[in-house]
C-alpha positions, 0 to 999 in steps of 0.5 A: 540546453534548448528550452524544449528540453528544459527539466522542470522539477527534480527526483527529490521534489517528485519523492516529496510531492508523490510520497505527500499524494500517497499519504493523503490518498492512503487514509482511506484505508481507515475511512470507517474503522476508527468511526464504524461504531457511530455509523453502527449505532445509526443504522444498527448494523450487523457484523457482517455489515460492519465488515463490508463497511470497513473493507469498501475502500481497501476493495476498490483501492486495491483493484483499482492500482492495476488500471492507474498503474498502468495509465501511467505508462501513457499518460504520466504519473501527475495527470493520474495522480491528480484524477485519483486525488480528485476522485477520493476527494468527491467520495469524502465529500459526498459522506460529508454531505449525508452526514450534514443532510442527516439522511445516512444510508448503508447503501450511500455510505458503501457508495461513498467508501468505495468512490473515496478507497480510489486514493488508496489506489495511488500507491501504484501510480506513485511507485511509477511516478517516483520511479521514472525519477530515479536510477536503478541504484537508488531506487529501494531507498526511494521506493521505500521512503515512498511507501514507508512514508505514505504508508503511515497515514492509517496508523497516524489517523487511527490515533488522531481520530478518536480525538477529533470525535469530540467536534462531531462525526460530520466535522471529522470527515469535513476536516478530512475531506479538506486535507485531501484538497490540500494534497491536491493543490500541492500536487497540482503546483508542485507535482512534475513528471520526468522529462521523457513525457514531456518529450515524448509529446514533441520529438516522438520515438526520438524521446527515449534516446534525448531521455537518456542523456538526462540520466534517466534509465526506465522508460514506460511503454506508453500503452496501458494495456500493453504495460498490463499485459507485458507484466503478466507475461513476466513470471517473476512479477507473479512471484513478487505478487505472492510475496507482496500478499504476504507482507503488504496484504498481511500488513493492511489485514493485520491492522483491521484485525488486531484491535479484535484480537488484543481487545477479544483475547487479551481484554484490553481497552479499545483506547489501549488496542488502538495504541498498540495497533497504531503506534507500534504495529502500523507505523512501525511496519510503515517507517521500517519499510525504508530501512527495507528499501536501503538495505535492498540497494545495498545488498539485493531486495532477494537476500533482504527478502530471506530475512524479513519473511523468516522473520514474519514466520518468527513472529507468527510462532510467538502469536500463536503460542502467546497467551500473555499482553508482554509476549504478544506485543513481542510478535506483533513488533517481529511481525511488523518489523519483517513486513515493513522490510519485506515491503521495501525489499519487493518493491525495490525488485518491481522496477528491476523485474519489469523495467520496460513496464513499471506502472503494469507492474506496480499496478498488478504487485500492488492491486493483487497484492493487496487482495491479501487485506481483504481475503486474510481477515475472514479467514482468521475469523473462520479460525476463531469460530472453528476453535473458539478462544484459541482461535485468536492465536491458531490463526496466525498459522496462515502466516506461517504458510504464507511466510514459508511459501514467500521465503521459498520464492525469495530463494527461487529469485536468490538462486536465480541470480547465481545461477542463470540455467537454474530457473529457466523460465525465469530469465 
């Protein structure tokens, strides 16, 4: 082995560092949701202003997944992820400064939240970063672990933050900023890209052939815009995006919506609602995603998708017909299981159907798919406005519709594997 080709890092280390970076960045999902009542009391916010304050990190974090995911193709995951985390840290620190100076304004909070939301976009860059380290046969488990553990951060923070508020609002965001800074330091010292990115600088076009001798199977396009364009030309990528909007967009949407559902529909306390959402929905959805990736490695993401989206439909039916806590809890758990497994299955298929543009495809699927987290809650709120009290239950009809569409797509993809001429446009 030459000095030039000496491997730095390993698949295991890449999975650990990538997951840590995503876990730290993804905490911004709950950036204002737990503390919004504090800001509301200071600024006397309307319900619409509260909604935008909670949504703004999700909005920027979702849309920025597209360019940052594609940039991995050109610069490698380490530089891109570090950039995202540093930007997120700046946003967090600006909130601390605003609170410390006692100069809180709604506009400054929105801007700071938008900047801090950049951390959420580490999902797509992290997916690409981890994908290049693992062979196809193990990517379901690797990506399921990455996303599953990373996705636990909103649930964990939703449970912890109410207790930290006893130290004061400023100190809460100061501690949070230091956690992000810790993630930046760890990733800087231990994060490593696959050998291809180093070889490309040294030997140019010959890098792919040499990298293959070290077991690499997936390679970037080396051009960010080309990666996005190539992904956008692949019909299967758009099908995966629709599926991901249902499962991951649904996960983000219900993480925000369910506390309101539990408090206003079934009249339980905010502490109890936080526990039910943080532990029995958010954490469960995140952790079971690992199982979704593992099963997809064994029987294929297409088959696992058929099962998981069927569970989502079942859970939605339970929620529509439920007017009791125990039944609704069963429905919520069913939705968590279905969405978590589906998320793992979808991202098992991303490198499979976009092997030459994983970064671009990860950005499109993750970015556009997670937009569901922004558009679904207002739709469910509109159903409540239309039907009143019963609308809290009827709102889950939306997930039946999205679930059935996703089942149809999963069946198309599954059938396409068996019958190469059934859907010629999906070849």
